N, CA and C atoms of all chains as a GROMACS GRO file, in nm:
protein
  630
    1MET      N    1   7.138  12.267   6.586
    1MET     CA    2   7.261  12.240   6.519
    1MET      C    3   7.267  12.310   6.369
    2LYS      N    4   7.401  12.333   6.372
    2LYS     CA    5   7.390  12.408   6.206
    2LYS      C    6   7.554  12.434   6.179
    3LYS      N    7   7.573  12.406   6.051
    3LYS     CA    8   7.729  12.386   6.057
    3LYS      C    9   7.759  12.488   5.913
    4ILE      N   10   7.872  12.535   5.978
    4ILE     CA   11   7.930  12.688   5.844
    4ILE      C   12   8.060  12.600   5.784
    5ALA      N   13   8.058  12.626   5.684
    5ALA     CA   14   8.187  12.574   5.582
    5ALA      C   15   8.309  12.700   5.544
    6LEU      N   16   8.370  12.728   5.618
    6LEU     CA   17   8.441  12.878   5.662
    6LEU      C   18   8.471  12.893   5.484
    7TYR      N   19   8.591  12.756   5.461
    7TYR     CA   20   8.662  12.790   5.340
    7TYR      C   21   8.612  12.828   5.316
    8GLU      N   22   8.465  12.780   5.262
    8GLU     CA   23   8.358  12.776   5.124
    8GLU      C   24   8.252  12.934   5.157
    9GLU      N   25   8.250  12.960   5.223
    9GLU     CA   26   8.151  13.088   5.308
    9GLU      C   27   8.245  13.220   5.293
   10ASN      N   28   8.393  13.218   5.307
   10ASN     CA   29   8.423  13.322   5.338
   10ASN      C   30   8.580  13.366   5.263
   11ASP      N   31   8.646  13.415   5.152
   11ASP     CA   32   8.689  13.481   5.087
   11ASP      C   33   8.802  13.560   5.134
   12PHE      N   34   8.883  13.629   5.060
   12PHE     CA   35   8.990  13.741   5.061
   12PHE      C   36   8.964  13.856   4.994
   13ALA      N   37   9.025  13.975   5.012
   13ALA     CA   38   8.964  14.123   4.934
   13ALA      C   39   9.107  14.182   4.990
   14GLU      N   40   9.103  14.201   4.877
   14GLU     CA   41   9.262  14.345   4.870
   14GLU      C   42   9.242  14.442   4.967
   15GLN      N   43   9.114  14.447   4.930
   15GLN     CA   44   9.080  14.625   5.038
   15GLN      C   45   9.078  14.601   5.177
   16GLY      N   46   9.049  14.526   5.220
   16GLY     CA   47   9.074  14.460   5.362
   16GLY      C   48   9.032  14.331   5.405
   17LEU      N   49   9.019  14.302   5.558
   17LEU     CA   50   9.012  14.197   5.598
   17LEU      C   51   8.874  14.174   5.518
   18LYS      N   52   8.824  14.035   5.528
   18LYS     CA   53   8.677  14.002   5.509
   18LYS      C   54   8.592  13.888   5.577
   19ARG      N   55   8.490  13.971   5.674
   19ARG     CA   56   8.452  13.918   5.779
   19ARG      C   57   8.306  13.825   5.815
   20LEU      N   58   8.328  13.744   5.853
   20LEU     CA   59   8.230  13.648   5.827
   20LEU      C   60   8.133  13.664   5.958
   21LEU      N   61   7.997  13.681   5.976
   21LEU     CA   62   7.931  13.670   6.114
   21LEU      C   63   7.915  13.493   6.119
   22VAL      N   64   7.942  13.410   6.211
   22VAL     CA   65   7.941  13.292   6.194
   22VAL      C   66   7.842  13.235   6.288
   23HIS      N   67   7.818  13.270   6.382
   23HIS     CA   68   7.694  13.292   6.480
   23HIS      C   69   7.711  13.372   6.570
   24ASP      N   70   7.573  13.414   6.647
   24ASP     CA   71   7.512  13.504   6.694
   24ASP      C   72   7.432  13.488   6.799
   25SER      N   73   7.480  13.445   6.948
   25SER     CA   74   7.347  13.385   7.011
   25SER      C   75   7.349  13.450   7.187
   26PRO      N   76   7.254  13.454   7.296
   26PRO     CA   77   7.309  13.478   7.393
   26PRO      C   78   7.446  13.431   7.437
   27TYR      N   79   7.473  13.298   7.414
   27TYR     CA   80   7.589  13.264   7.502
   27TYR      C   81   7.720  13.318   7.454
   28PHE      N   82   7.790  13.291   7.302
   28PHE     CA   83   7.851  13.365   7.281
   28PHE      C   84   7.859  13.400   7.068
   29LYS      N   85   7.942  13.497   7.064
   29LYS     CA   86   7.956  13.562   6.900
   29LYS      C   87   8.072  13.486   6.840
   30ILE      N   88   8.056  13.446   6.740
   30ILE     CA   89   8.158  13.373   6.677
   30ILE      C   90   8.192  13.450   6.538
   31LEU      N   91   8.271  13.446   6.514
   31LEU     CA   92   8.332  13.558   6.380
   31LEU      C   93   8.420  13.445   6.306
   32ASN      N   94   8.445  13.499   6.158
   32ASN     CA   95   8.555  13.455   6.114
   32ASN      C   96   8.638  13.558   6.008
   33PHE      N   97   8.752  13.619   6.017
   33PHE     CA   98   8.845  13.700   5.942
   33PHE      C   99   8.925  13.651   5.864
   34ASN      N  100   8.893  13.647   5.769
   34ASN     CA  101   9.022  13.633   5.616
   34ASN      C  102   9.102  13.781   5.611
   35PHE      N  103   9.228  13.729   5.626
   35PHE     CA  104   9.286  13.786   5.570
   35PHE      C  105   9.430  13.825   5.507
   36LYS      N  106   9.437  13.891   5.402
   36LYS     CA  107   9.572  13.900   5.271
   36LYS      C  108   9.683  13.918   5.390
   37ALA      N  109   9.806  13.882   5.345
   37ALA     CA  110   9.939  13.888   5.365
   37ALA      C  111   9.926  14.049   5.381
   38GLY      N  112   9.991  14.095   5.519
   38GLY     CA  113  10.018  14.264   5.545
   38GLY      C  114   9.886  14.301   5.614
   39GLN      N  115   9.730  14.257   5.602
   39GLN     CA  116   9.620  14.320   5.648
   39GLN      C  117   9.655  14.262   5.758
   40GLU      N  118   9.602  14.381   5.888
   40GLU     CA  119   9.607  14.394   6.010
   40GLU      C  120   9.416  14.361   6.028
   41LEU      N  121   9.429  14.308   6.182
   41LEU     CA  122   9.302  14.354   6.286
   41LEU      C  123   9.389  14.462   6.388
   42PRO      N  124   9.334  14.563   6.348
   42PRO     CA  125   9.428  14.680   6.511
   42PRO      C  126   9.416  14.676   6.631
   43VAL      N  127   9.494  14.703   6.715
   43VAL     CA  128   9.473  14.690   6.834
   43VAL      C  129   9.348  14.744   6.897
   44HIS      N  130   9.267  14.685   6.975
   44HIS     CA  131   9.170  14.729   7.010
   44HIS      C  132   9.118  14.660   7.165
   45SER      N  133   9.051  14.720   7.231
   45SER     CA  134   8.955  14.682   7.365
   45SER      C  135   8.856  14.723   7.360
   46HIS      N  136   8.760  14.673   7.425
   46HIS     CA  137   8.623  14.745   7.472
   46HIS      C  138   8.591  14.724   7.658
   47GLN      N  139   8.600  14.824   7.720
   47GLN     CA  140   8.581  14.836   7.854
   47GLN      C  141   8.437  14.751   7.884
   48ILE      N  142   8.436  14.627   7.855
   48ILE     CA  143   8.333  14.543   7.936
   48ILE      C  144   8.382  14.411   7.958
   49GLU      N  145   8.278  14.337   8.033
   49GLU     CA  146   8.364  14.211   8.111
   49GLU      C  147   8.325  14.103   8.008
   50GLY      N  148   8.409  14.015   8.042
   50GLY     CA  149   8.405  13.878   7.902
   50GLY      C  150   8.522  13.874   7.830
   51GLN      N  151   8.558  13.726   7.750
   51GLN     CA  152   8.664  13.715   7.722
   51GLN      C  153   8.674  13.662   7.566
   52VAL      N  154   8.750  13.666   7.464
   52VAL     CA  155   8.776  13.667   7.332
   52VAL      C  156   8.923  13.575   7.291
   53SER      N  157   8.826  13.475   7.223
   53SER     CA  158   8.972  13.367   7.175
   53SER      C  159   8.968  13.354   7.044
   54LEU      N  160   9.110  13.417   6.964
   54LEU     CA  161   9.139  13.436   6.874
   54LEU      C  162   9.231  13.282   6.843
   55ALA      N  163   9.194  13.185   6.705
   55ALA     CA  164   9.224  13.101   6.681
   55ALA      C  165   9.287  13.086   6.521
   56VAL      N  166   9.376  13.060   6.525
   56VAL     CA  167   9.423  13.086   6.345
   56VAL      C  168   9.406  12.943   6.334
   57LEU      N  169   9.338  12.940   6.229
   57LEU     CA  170   9.331  12.793   6.150
   57LEU      C  171   9.408  12.782   6.003
   58GLU      N  172   9.436  12.891   5.972
   58GLU     CA  173   9.566  12.870   5.813
   58GLU      C  174   9.662  13.036   5.859
   59GLY      N  175   9.768  12.995   5.820
   59GLY     CA  176   9.834  13.112   5.784
   59GLY      C  177   9.947  13.099   5.916
   60VAL      N  178   9.995  13.257   5.896
   60VAL     CA  179  10.112  13.314   5.993
   60VAL      C  180  10.134  13.452   5.994
   61GLY      N  181  10.146  13.471   6.114
   61GLY     CA  182  10.101  13.646   6.130
   61GLY      C  183  10.178  13.654   6.294
   62GLU      N  184  10.111  13.756   6.339
   62GLU     CA  185  10.162  13.824   6.523
   62GLU      C  186  10.033  13.866   6.538
   63PHE      N  187  10.000  13.816   6.676
   63PHE     CA  188   9.920  13.859   6.766
   63PHE      C  189   9.957  14.030   6.840
   64LEU      N  190   9.912  14.084   6.842
   64LEU     CA  191   9.909  14.218   6.864
   64LEU      C  192   9.878  14.229   6.971
   65GLY      N  193   9.959  14.313   7.083
   65GLY     CA  194   9.883  14.345   7.237
   65GLY      C  195   9.938  14.483   7.294
   66ALA      N  196   9.912  14.551   7.364
   66ALA     CA  197   9.950  14.669   7.428
   66ALA      C  198  10.051  14.693   7.419
   67GLY      N  199  10.086  14.870   7.376
   67GLY     CA  200  10.185  14.864   7.374
   67GLY      C  201  10.357  14.844   7.308
   68GLY      N  202  10.248  14.812   7.188
   68GLY     CA  203  10.348  14.680   7.066
   68GLY      C  204  10.369  14.592   7.112
   69ALA      N  205  10.351  14.540   7.163
   69ALA     CA  206  10.411  14.396   7.206
   69ALA      C  207  10.316  14.301   7.118
   70THR      N  208  10.423  14.187   7.062
   70THR     CA  209  10.380  14.071   6.962
   70THR      C  210  10.426  13.954   7.043
   71LEU      N  211  10.343  13.853   6.926
   71LEU     CA  212  10.382  13.682   6.987
   71LEU      C  213  10.304  13.670   6.808
   72PRO      N  214  10.426  13.523   6.793
   72PRO     CA  215  10.427  13.485   6.663
   72PRO      C  216  10.269  13.405   6.686
   73ALA      N  217  10.201  13.395   6.536
   73ALA     CA  218  10.068  13.322   6.540
   73ALA      C  219  10.091  13.253   6.417
   74LYS      N  220  10.042  13.122   6.430
   74LYS     CA  221  10.071  13.038   6.313
   74LYS      C  222   9.905  12.927   6.356
   75ALA      N  223   9.925  12.862   6.248
   75ALA     CA  224   9.782  12.748   6.217
   75ALA      C  225   9.797  12.688   6.413
   76GLY      N  226   9.653  12.688   6.438
   76GLY     CA  227   9.672  12.607   6.573
   76GLY      C  228   9.707  12.674   6.690
   77ASP      N  229   9.764  12.805   6.642
   77ASP     CA  230   9.770  12.877   6.775
   77ASP      C  231   9.614  12.931   6.853
   78VAL      N  232   9.662  12.978   6.959
   78VAL     CA  233   9.492  13.008   6.986
   78VAL      C  234   9.553  13.136   7.113
   79LEU      N  235   9.480  13.281   7.125
   79LEU     CA  236   9.506  13.351   7.211
   79LEU      C  237   9.390  13.341   7.270
   80ILE      N  238   9.433  13.416   7.419
   80ILE     CA  239   9.280  13.418   7.498
   80ILE      C  240   9.380  13.544   7.588
   81SER      N  241   9.205  13.672   7.551
   81SER     CA  242   9.273  13.794   7.594
   81SER      C  243   9.126  13.824   7.625
   82ASP      N  244   9.122  13.934   7.811
   82ASP     CA  245   9.042  13.984   7.815
   82ASP      C  246   8.947  14.090   7.717
   83ILE      N  247   8.828  14.107   7.692
   83ILE     CA  248   8.774  14.216   7.622
   83ILE      C  249   8.860  14.314   7.636
   84ALA      N  250   8.837  14.352   7.759
   84ALA     CA  251   8.910  14.485   7.790
   84ALA      C  252   9.061  14.511   7.801
   85GLU      N  253   9.144  14.393   7.734
   85GLU     CA  254   9.256  14.404   7.725
   85GLU      C  255   9.281  14.426   7.613
   86PRO      N  256   9.406  14.561   7.568
   86PRO     CA  257   9.411  14.546   7.387
   86PRO      C  258   9.468  14.419   7.352
   87HIS      N  259   9.414  14.372   7.195
   87HIS     CA  260   9.447  14.257   7.111
   87HIS      C  261   9.436  14.286   6.986
   88GLY      N  262   9.445  14.244   6.917
   88GLY     CA  263   9.450  14.249   6.750
   88GLY      C  264   9.538  14.162   6.650
   89LEU      N  265   9.532  14.106   6.556
   89LEU     CA  266   9.657  14.031   6.482
   89LEU      C  267   9.701  14.121   6.348
   90ARG      N  268   9.797  14.115   6.306
   90ARG     CA  269   9.840  14.124   6.158
   90ARG      C  270   9.907  14.019   6.061
   91ALA      N  271   9.853  14.023   5.967
   91ALA     CA  272   9.873  13.854   5.874
   91ALA      C  273   9.995  13.924   5.793
   92LYS      N  274  10.119  13.832   5.810
   92LYS     CA  275  10.244  13.765   5.745
   92LYS      C  276  10.221  13.728   5.598
   93THR      N  277  10.108  13.591   5.612
   93THR     CA  278  10.071  13.509   5.480
   93THR      C  279   9.876  13.559   5.475
   94ASP      N  280   9.879  13.501   5.388
   94ASP     CA  281   9.715  13.505   5.415
   94ASP      C  282   9.669  13.404   5.516
   95LEU      N  283   9.578  13.461   5.584
   95LEU     CA  284   9.549  13.382   5.736
   95LEU      C  285   9.396  13.414   5.744
   96ARG      N  286   9.367  13.272   5.811
   96ARG     CA  287   9.198  13.254   5.837
   96ARG      C  288   9.204  13.227   5.954
   97LEU      N  289   9.126  13.379   6.053
   97LEU     CA  290   9.142  13.374   6.225
   97LEU      C  291   8.980  13.355   6.217
   98LEU      N  292   9.020  13.244   6.343
   98LEU     CA  293   8.846  13.243   6.395
   98LEU      C  294   8.811  13.306   6.555
   99VAL      N  295   8.762  13.398   6.610
   99VAL     CA  296   8.692  13.462   6.705
   99VAL      C  297   8.575  13.430   6.761
  100THR      N  298   8.607  13.412   6.845
  100THR     CA  299   8.509  13.347   6.983
  100THR      C  300   8.464  13.478   7.092
  101ILE      N  301   8.386  13.528   7.126
  101ILE     CA  302   8.335  13.632   7.183
  101ILE      C  303   8.269  13.647   7.274
  102ALA      N  304   8.272  13.590   7.477
  102ALA     CA  305   8.142  13.515   7.526
  102ALA      C  306   8.184  13.631   7.659
  103PRO      N  307   8.068  13.663   7.710
  103PRO     CA  308   7.940  13.693   7.652
  103PRO      C  309   7.945  13.772   7.491
  104PRO      N  310   7.818  13.766   7.421
  104PRO     CA  311   7.869  13.828   7.287
  104PRO      C  312   7.838  13.979   7.327
  105ILE      N  313   7.905  14.032   7.219
  105ILE     CA  314   7.954  14.217   7.189
  105ILE      C  315   7.776  14.258   7.174
  106MET      N  316   9.631  13.823   7.881
  106MET     CA  317   9.668  13.735   7.781
  106MET      C  318   9.724  13.606   7.755
  107LYS      N  319   9.673  13.519   7.710
  107LYS     CA  320   9.785  13.408   7.690
  107LYS      C  321   9.794  13.319   7.572
  108LYS      N  322   9.883  13.274   7.495
  108LYS     CA  323   9.878  13.145   7.391
  108LYS      C  324   9.913  13.033   7.384
  109ILE      N  325   9.832  12.964   7.378
  109ILE     CA  326   9.839  12.804   7.341
  109ILE      C  327   9.851  12.803   7.239
  110ALA      N  328   9.990  12.680   7.189
  110ALA     CA  329  10.016  12.640   7.028
  110ALA      C  330   9.957  12.491   7.053
  111LEU      N  331   9.872  12.487   6.963
  111LEU     CA  332   9.787  12.351   6.974
  111LEU      C  333   9.860  12.238   6.916
  112TYR      N  334   9.943  12.269   6.833
  112TYR     CA  335  10.026  12.186   6.771
  112TYR      C  336  10.152  12.104   6.807
  113GLU      N  337  10.180  12.171   6.923
  113GLU     CA  338  10.330  12.129   6.995
  113GLU      C  339  10.261  12.112   7.140
  114GLU      N  340  10.110  12.138   7.191
  114GLU     CA  341  10.100  12.098   7.291
  114GLU      C  342  10.012  11.980   7.347
  115ASN      N  343   9.966  11.956   7.197
  115ASN     CA  344   9.872  11.828   7.200
  115ASN      C  345   9.875  11.747   7.116
  116ASP      N  346   9.903  11.593   7.101
  116ASP     CA  347   9.945  11.517   7.003
  116ASP      C  348   9.863  11.386   7.013
  117PHE      N  349   9.874  11.276   6.949
  117PHE     CA  350   9.755  11.177   6.888
  117PHE      C  351   9.783  11.093   7.016
  118ALA      N  352   9.687  10.983   7.030
  118ALA     CA  353   9.710  10.849   7.048
  118ALA      C  354   9.641  10.708   7.007
  119GLU      N  355   9.710  10.644   7.014
  119GLU     CA  356   9.646  10.491   6.978
  119GLU      C  357   9.514  10.461   7.074
  120GLN      N  358   9.536  10.444   7.170
  120GLN     CA  359   9.394  10.434   7.274
  120GLN      C  360   9.310  10.471   7.231
  121GLY      N  361   9.284  10.648   7.226
  121GLY     CA  362   9.174  10.712   7.245
  121GLY      C  363   9.204  10.871   7.200
  122LEU      N  364   9.144  10.948   7.207
  122LEU     CA  365   9.130  11.070   7.149
  122LEU      C  366   9.195  11.159   7.279
  123LYS      N  367   9.262  11.232   7.225
  123LYS     CA  368   9.365  11.323   7.325
  123LYS      C  369   9.277  11.435   7.343
  124ARG      N  370   9.284  11.462   7.468
  124ARG     CA  371   9.237  11.595   7.518
  124ARG      C  372   9.312  11.707   7.580
  125LEU      N  373   9.343  11.837   7.554
  125LEU     CA  374   9.392  11.917   7.614
  125LEU      C  375   9.326  12.068   7.652
  126LEU      N  376   9.279  12.068   7.764
  126LEU     CA  377   9.218  12.189   7.811
  126LEU      C  378   9.324  12.321   7.796
  127VAL      N  379   9.240  12.409   7.709
  127VAL     CA  380   9.298  12.517   7.686
  127VAL      C  381   9.289  12.597   7.775
  128HIS      N  382   9.195  12.685   7.803
  128HIS     CA  383   9.102  12.771   7.884
  128HIS      C  384   8.990  12.715   7.956
  129ASP      N  385   8.970  12.799   8.101
  129ASP     CA  386   8.844  12.769   8.138
  129ASP      C  387   8.845  12.905   8.216
  130SER      N  388   8.715  12.953   8.212
  130SER     CA  389   8.692  13.040   8.275
  130SER      C  390   8.521  13.101   8.308
  131PRO      N  391   8.510  13.219   8.347
  131PRO     CA  392   8.330  13.216   8.388
  131PRO      C  393   8.238  13.233   8.278
  132TYR      N  394   8.337  13.247   8.155
  132TYR     CA  395   8.320  13.297   7.990
  132TYR      C  396   8.286  13.182   7.924
  133PHE      N  397   8.382  13.074   7.925
  133PHE     CA  398   8.372  12.995   7.855
  133PHE      C  399   8.524  12.913   7.880
  134LYS      N  400   8.493  12.788   7.824
  134LYS     CA  401   8.558  12.657   7.808
  134LYS      C  402   8.603  12.654   7.671
  135ILE      N  403   8.682  12.592   7.651
  135ILE     CA  404   8.816  12.600   7.572
  135ILE      C  405   8.883  12.457   7.573
  136LEU      N  406   8.903  12.344   7.443
  136LEU     CA  407   8.920  12.226   7.438
  136LEU      C  408   8.970  12.159   7.338
  137ASN      N  409   9.070  12.067   7.322
  137ASN     CA  410   9.142  12.067   7.225
  137ASN      C  411   9.111  11.922   7.178
  138PHE      N  412   9.061  11.811   7.075
  138PHE     CA  413   9.048  11.689   7.120
  138PHE      C  414   9.109  11.670   6.988
  139ASN      N  415   9.208  11.564   6.984
  139ASN     CA  416   9.330  11.498   6.852
  139ASN      C  417   9.217  11.393   6.858
  140PHE      N  418   9.221  11.327   6.716
  140PHE     CA  419   9.144  11.201   6.702
  140PHE      C  420   9.253  11.108   6.612
  141LYS      N  421   9.293  11.068   6.622
  141LYS     CA  422   9.371  10.951   6.487
  141LYS      C  423   9.206  10.893   6.430
  142ALA      N  424   9.280  10.850   6.302
  142ALA     CA  425   9.142  10.804   6.206
  142ALA      C  426   9.069  10.696   6.282
  143GLY      N  427   8.957  10.700   6.292
  143GLY     CA  428   8.838  10.578   6.350
  143GLY      C  429   8.775  10.651   6.469
  144GLN      N  430   8.844  10.718   6.563
  144GLN     CA  431   8.856  10.756   6.686
  144GLN      C  432   8.714  10.822   6.688
  145GLU      N  433   8.643  10.838   6.827
  145GLU     CA  434   8.516  10.900   6.766
  145GLU      C  435   8.486  10.983   6.887
  146LEU      N  436   8.404  11.087   6.907
  146LEU     CA  437   8.375  11.124   7.047
  146LEU      C  438   8.254  11.099   7.049
  147PRO      N  439   8.167  11.052   7.125
  147PRO     CA  440   8.023  10.962   7.093
  147PRO      C  441   7.960  11.032   7.124
  148VAL      N  442   7.846  11.031   7.046
  148VAL     CA  443   7.709  11.158   7.058
  148VAL      C  444   7.680  11.148   7.236
  149HIS      N  445   7.671  11.275   7.254
  149HIS     CA  446   7.630  11.289   7.372
  149HIS      C  447   7.552  11.436   7.389
  150SER      N  448   7.475  11.436   7.534
  150SER     CA  449   7.422  11.600   7.524
  150SER      C  450   7.403  11.585   7.679
  151HIS      N  451   7.353  11.680   7.715
  151HIS     CA  452   7.349  11.755   7.892
  151HIS      C  453   7.230  11.819   7.893
  152GLN      N  454   7.148  11.822   8.005
  152GLN     CA  455   7.035  11.895   7.989
  152GLN      C  456   7.020  12.006   8.105
  153ILE      N  457   7.138  12.119   8.011
  153ILE     CA  458   7.226  12.268   8.032
  153ILE      C  459   7.192  12.325   7.943
  154GLU      N  460   7.172  12.453   7.982
  154GLU     CA  461   7.181  12.627   7.932
  154GLU      C  462   7.289  12.608   7.827
  155GLY      N  463   7.281  12.652   7.743
  155GLY     CA  464   7.413  12.702   7.641
  155GLY      C  465   7.461  12.680   7.561
  156GLN      N  466   7.587  12.682   7.439
  156GLN     CA  467   7.559  12.624   7.309
  156GLN      C  468   7.746  12.562   7.303
  157VAL      N  469   7.768  12.494   7.215
  157VAL     CA  470   7.916  12.460   7.201
  157VAL      C  471   7.914  12.457   7.054
  158SER      N  472   8.043  12.522   7.069
  158SER     CA  473   8.103  12.491   6.880
  158SER      C  474   8.209  12.365   6.896
  159LEU      N  475   8.202  12.332   6.765
  159LEU     CA  476   8.331  12.230   6.721
  159LEU      C  477   8.368  12.254   6.592
  160ALA      N  478   8.501  12.336   6.621
  160ALA     CA  479   8.566  12.397   6.462
  160ALA      C  480   8.710  12.255   6.420
  161VAL      N  481   8.711  12.239   6.361
  161VAL     CA  482   8.777  12.157   6.248
  161VAL      C  483   8.855  12.214   6.216
  162LEU      N  484   9.017  12.183   6.265
  162LEU     CA  485   9.129  12.254   6.259
  162LEU      C  486   9.183  12.229   6.111
  163GLU      N  487   9.232  12.028   6.171
  163GLU     CA  488   9.270  11.992   6.041
  163GLU      C  489   9.209  11.834   6.029
  164GLY      N  490   9.181  11.786   5.912
  164GLY     CA  491   9.171  11.670   5.899
  164GLY      C  492   8.995  11.614   5.845
  165VAL      N  493   8.934  11.508   5.834
  165VAL     CA  494   8.839  11.468   5.796
  165VAL      C  495   8.752  11.367   5.830
  166GLY      N  496   8.609  11.421   5.882
  166GLY     CA  497   8.516  11.289   5.922
  166GLY      C  498   8.418  11.335   5.969
  167GLU      N  499   8.332  11.354   6.044
  167GLU     CA  500   8.160  11.391   6.060
  167GLU      C  501   8.130  11.384   6.170
  168PHE      N  502   8.023  11.531   6.153
  168PHE     CA  503   8.012  11.551   6.286
  168PHE      C  504   7.824  11.449   6.342
  169LEU      N  505   7.838  11.435   6.452
  169LEU     CA  506   7.751  11.341   6.447
  169LEU      C  507   7.587  11.388   6.550
  170GLY      N  508   7.508  11.328   6.499
  170GLY     CA  509   7.383  11.414   6.586
  170GLY      C  510   7.274  11.326   6.592
  171ALA      N  511   7.157  11.376   6.614
  171ALA     CA  512   7.075  11.247   6.720
  171ALA      C  513   6.994  11.160   6.593
  172GLY      N  514   6.993  11.060   6.610
  172GLY     CA  515   6.939  10.915   6.544
  172GLY      C  516   7.017  10.937   6.439
  173GLY      N  517   7.158  10.872   6.453
  173GLY     CA  518   7.209  10.869   6.361
  173GLY      C  519   7.265  10.926   6.244
  174ALA      N  520   7.205  11.079   6.253
  174ALA     CA  521   7.235  11.203   6.184
  174ALA      C  522   7.381  11.218   6.162
  175THR      N  523   7.434  11.268   6.030
  175THR     CA  524   7.555  11.273   5.994
  175THR      C  525   7.585  11.420   5.903
  176LEU      N  526   7.699  11.506   5.965
  176LEU     CA  527   7.719  11.594   5.868
  176LEU      C  528   7.866  11.571   5.786
  177PRO      N  529   7.915  11.579   5.709
  177PRO     CA  530   8.055  11.616   5.648
  177PRO      C  531   8.123  11.700   5.740
  178ALA      N  532   8.283  11.686   5.798
  178ALA     CA  533   8.344  11.743   5.877
  178ALA      C  534   8.471  11.771   5.758
  179LYS      N  535   8.570  11.917   5.765
  179LYS     CA  536   8.627  11.910   5.747
  179LYS      C  537   8.705  12.062   5.767
  180ALA      N  538   8.875  12.056   5.794
  180ALA     CA  539   8.886  12.146   5.788
  180ALA      C  540   8.795  12.293   5.782
  181GLY      N  541   8.793  12.393   5.858
  181GLY     CA  542   8.708  12.505   5.854
  181GLY      C  543   8.551  12.505   5.849
  182ASP      N  544   8.546  12.376   5.872
  182ASP     CA  545   8.379  12.351   5.940
  182ASP      C  546   8.366  12.367   6.046
  183VAL      N  547   8.277  12.484   6.109
  183VAL     CA  548   8.237  12.469   6.248
  183VAL      C  549   8.092  12.465   6.274
  184LEU      N  550   8.059  12.350   6.322
  184LEU     CA  551   7.943  12.284   6.390
  184LEU      C  552   7.859  12.394   6.510
  185ILE      N  553   7.726  12.470   6.532
  185ILE     CA  554   7.706  12.529   6.639
  185ILE      C  555   7.596  12.412   6.691
  186SER      N  556   7.622  12.385   6.835
  186SER     CA  557   7.487  12.324   6.903
  186SER      C  558   7.449  12.353   7.026
  187ASP      N  559   7.304  12.307   7.057
  187ASP     CA  560   7.315  12.358   7.182
  187ASP      C  561   7.363  12.218   7.267
  188ILE      N  562   7.417  12.264   7.411
  188ILE     CA  563   7.457  12.160   7.450
  188ILE      C  564   7.339  12.035   7.509
  189ALA      N  565   7.217  12.073   7.490
  189ALA     CA  566   7.116  11.988   7.546
  189ALA      C  567   7.096  11.910   7.449
  190GLU      N  568   7.155  11.937   7.304
  190GLU     CA  569   7.079  11.881   7.176
  190GLU      C  570   7.244  11.797   7.145
  191PRO      N  571   7.168  11.621   7.121
  191PRO     CA  572   7.284  11.540   7.080
  191PRO      C  573   7.397  11.604   6.996
  192HIS      N  574   7.505  11.603   7.030
  192HIS     CA  575   7.648  11.628   6.923
  192HIS      C  576   7.758  11.531   6.914
  193GLY      N  577   7.836  11.524   6.846
  193GLY     CA  578   7.955  11.456   6.848
  193GLY      C  579   8.052  11.422   6.712
  194LEU      N  580   8.129  11.388   6.708
  194LEU     CA  581   8.249  11.390   6.608
  194LEU      C  582   8.332  11.234   6.589
  195ARG      N  583   8.339  11.172   6.447
  195ARG     CA  584   8.367  11.057   6.430
  195ARG      C  585   8.507  11.076   6.303
  196ALA      N  586   8.601  11.041   6.323
  196ALA     CA  587   8.710  11.071   6.262
  196ALA      C  588   8.743  10.953   6.154
  197LYS      N  589   8.792  11.041   5.995
  197LYS     CA  590   8.786  10.945   5.898
  197LYS      C  591   8.929  10.978   5.899
  198THR      N  592   8.981  11.041   5.906
  198THR     CA  593   9.208  11.070   5.908
  198THR      C  594   9.202  11.124   6.027
  199ASP      N  595   9.328  11.126   6.089
  199ASP     CA  596   9.376  11.205   6.193
  199ASP      C  597   9.293  11.371   6.194
  200LEU      N  598   9.268  11.382   6.321
  200LEU     CA  599   9.157  11.526   6.284
  200LEU      C  600   9.208  11.585   6.439
  201ARG      N  601   9.169  11.733   6.412
  201ARG     CA  602   9.195  11.832   6.554
  201ARG      C  603   9.115  11.942   6.529
  202LEU      N  604   9.043  11.895   6.688
  202LEU     CA  605   8.892  11.959   6.697
  202LEU      C  606   8.906  12.084   6.775
  203LEU      N  607   8.856  12.167   6.776
  203LEU     CA  608   8.842  12.268   6.859
  203LEU      C  609   8.696  12.288   6.936
  204VAL      N  610   8.718  12.307   7.056
  204VAL     CA  611   8.554  12.284   7.154
  204VAL      C  612   8.553  12.400   7.217
  205THR      N  613   8.460  12.478   7.173
  205THR     CA  614   8.392  12.639   7.253
  205THR      C  615   8.247  12.585   7.321
  206ILE      N  616   8.300  12.573   7.492
  206ILE     CA  617   8.149  12.578   7.585
  206ILE      C  618   8.102  12.716   7.588
  207ALA      N  619   8.001  12.777   7.641
  207ALA     CA  620   7.965  12.899   7.712
  207ALA      C  621   7.810  12.868   7.752
  208PRO      N  622   7.744  12.919   7.863
  208PRO     CA  623   7.901  12.930   7.936
  208PRO      C  624   7.956  12.801   7.985
  209PRO      N  625   8.040  12.813   8.057
  209PRO     CA  626   8.133  12.657   8.074
  209PRO      C  627   8.076  12.565   8.126
  210ILE      N  628   8.096  12.446   8.118
  210ILE     CA  629   8.017  12.308   8.182
  210ILE      C  630   8.102  12.303   8.331
   0.00000   0.00000   0.00000
């Protein structure tokens, strides 16, 4: 059992999104990405089995999908995507995202 | 790809914690539990392989462990536990929790 306090252990950076590895095990990989307003996790995908969840902890932005698709993203919104399906996020305000990948990449 | 807006799709209840199944797949199971102040997910465990993450989206409380152990829990705190290890949560204020179980139970 371990606890990670994301609001204390990760901050924001003007140069690009700040990435924190929260957990990595045979079961899942958990990451925290912090975005300054305007920063982006570009649309990407990997041709492997599995799914990813993107949970917005704080802030406002857009989930990004294939072909320029967007979905509004705000605190409490969770996006579920196959790892093989294009996904990303663009922040409109400072935004904290919790990403869970299973099985871990 | 699907989006779930937890703050709109789940609310709180005086009778007990409100449970929302967010996602269930061969890769992981995601649940949202909303607690009114004072409500509790009692300490429990299952003798199976895998791990669970408990991410506090909003509110203040305590993570619960074996033998009466507690750890402060607040927004942005993530607890990782083996499914086989005792874990739970007690809310001190209204609290929103995102639970991810991999592999799914």
